[in-house]
C-alpha positions as CSV (number, residue, x, y, z in Angstrom):
1,M,134.9,54.7,171.9
2,A,136.3,52.9,174.5
3,E,136.5,55.6,176.8
4,H,132.9,56.6,176.7
5,G,131.9,52.8,176.5
6,L,130.6,53.1,173.4
7,N,130.3,50.7,170.3
8,Q,129.9,51.5,166.7
9,K,126.0,51.7,166.8
10,Q,125.9,54.4,169.3
11,V,128.6,56.5,167.8
12,A,126.3,56.2,164.6
13,D,123.3,57.3,166.1
14,A,124.9,59.9,167.9
15,A,126.5,61.7,164.6
16,G,123.9,60.8,162.4
17,V,125.5,58.6,160.0
18,S,125.3,54.8,159.2
19,E,127.2,52.1,160.7
20,P,129.2,51.8,157.5
21,A,130.5,55.2,158.1
22,V,131.9,54.6,161.6
23,S,133.3,51.6,160.2
24,K,135.2,53.9,157.4
25,W,136.4,56.0,160.3
26,M,137.8,53.3,162.7
27,N,140.0,52.5,159.4
28,G,141.8,55.5,158.2
29,S,138.4,57.9,156.8
30,Y,137.7,60.9,158.9
31,P,134.1,62.6,159.8
32,G,133.0,65.8,158.4
33,A,132.6,68.8,160.7
34,E,129.1,68.4,161.3
35,E,129.4,64.8,162.7
36,L,132.3,65.8,164.8
37,F,130.1,68.9,166.3
38,K,127.4,66.5,167.0
39,L,129.6,64.0,168.5
40,A,131.3,66.2,171.0
41,S,127.9,67.7,172.1
42,K,126.1,64.4,172.6
43,H,129.3,62.8,174.6
44,G,130.4,66.0,176.9
45,E,133.7,66.5,174.9
46,T,135.1,69.6,173.0
47,V,135.6,69.3,169.3
48,E,139.8,69.4,170.2
49,W,139.3,66.4,172.1
50,F,138.4,64.8,169.0
51,L,141.7,66.0,167.3
52,N,144.4,66.1,170.4
53,P,147.2,63.8,169.0
54,Q,148.2,63.2,172.9
55,K,145.1,61.4,173.6
56,E,142.7,59.0,172.4
57,G,139.5,60.2,170.7
58,L,136.8,58.0,169.9
59,T,139.0,55.3,168.1
60,N,142.8,54.6,169.0
61,K,143.8,56.4,165.6
62,V,141.3,58.0,163.3
63,Y,140.9,61.6,165.3
64,S,144.5,62.5,165.8
65,L,146.1,64.7,163.5
66,T,149.3,62.9,163.4
67,S,148.6,59.3,164.0
68,S,150.6,56.7,162.3
69,G,148.7,55.1,159.7
70,V,146.2,57.6,159.0
71,Q,147.0,60.5,156.6
72,P,147.3,63.9,158.1
73,V,144.4,65.8,157.7
74,L,145.1,69.6,158.2
75,P,147.6,69.4,155.3
76,K,144.9,67.7,152.9
77,L,142.3,70.3,154.4
78,I,144.7,73.3,153.5
79,G,144.9,71.7,150.1
80,R,141.4,71.2,149.4
81,L,140.8,75.0,150.8
82,K,143.5,76.1,148.5
83,N,141.6,74.7,145.3
84,A,138.3,76.2,146.8
85,T,139.6,79.7,147.3
86,S,141.5,80.0,144.1
87,E,138.8,82.2,142.2
88,R,139.1,85.7,143.6
89,G,137.0,86.7,146.7
90,Q,136.8,83.2,148.0
91,K,139.8,83.8,150.7
92,I,137.4,87.6,151.5
93,A,134.3,85.1,151.8
94,L,136.0,82.6,153.8
95,A,137.2,85.0,156.1
96,K,134.0,86.7,156.8
97,W,132.3,83.3,157.1
98,L,134.6,82.6,159.8
99,G,134.6,85.9,161.1
100,V,138.4,86.6,161.1
101,H,140.7,88.9,159.7
102,R,141.6,87.8,155.8
103,Q,145.1,87.3,156.6
104,C,144.4,84.7,159.3
105,V,143.3,82.7,156.2
106,T,146.2,83.5,154.1
107,D,148.7,83.0,156.9
108,W,146.9,79.4,157.1
109,L,146.8,78.6,153.9
110,S,150.3,79.4,153.1
111,G,151.3,77.5,156.4
112,K,152.7,80.2,158.3
113,Q,150.2,79.4,161.2
114,E,147.6,76.1,161.9
115,P,144.3,77.0,162.2
116,G,143.1,75.6,166.3
117,G,140.4,72.6,166.5
118,E,137.4,74.8,166.1
119,I,138.5,76.5,163.3
120,T,139.8,73.8,161.7
121,L,136.1,71.9,161.9
122,R,134.5,75.6,160.7
123,L,137.5,75.5,157.7
124,L,136.3,71.6,157.0
125,K,132.3,72.5,156.9
126,W,133.3,75.4,154.9
127,V,135.1,73.4,152.0
128,E,132.5,70.8,152.0
129,Q,130.0,73.4,151.7
130,Q,131.8,74.8,148.5
131,E,132.7,71.0,147.0
132,R,128.7,70.5,147.2
133,K,128.0,73.7,145.5
134,K,130.7,72.9,142.8
135,M,129.5,69.3,142.2
136,Q,126.2,70.9,142.2
137,T,127.0,73.3,139.0
138,L,128.5,70.7,137.0
């Protein structure tokens, strides 16, 4: 926020969320994929900029994947993806949705490879959609 001279209200407006949501991000939560895409485009940054552990993003700690005091984002996301792809055909559906070979999905889920920043956000968006669908059917 300091690098772009923004306050919480400006970040909330850019991301299309409430100020309390931004406050949660600053205290260890993290935004969804759509919010990160909005912030990136609104402020002329790439999505990777928010996820770069070598650079301070909009806050001093929230956007780093490995920042101390914040649970690593990628392992938690991989766990959610494993759960969402546990049913037959879901890994293939995910690969098609991403436009990647299904082996890429298998490699990411097994930890053999890590997805890049843009793909990570697309994975987050997909898993959020799947989780919403599952909640609607309960």
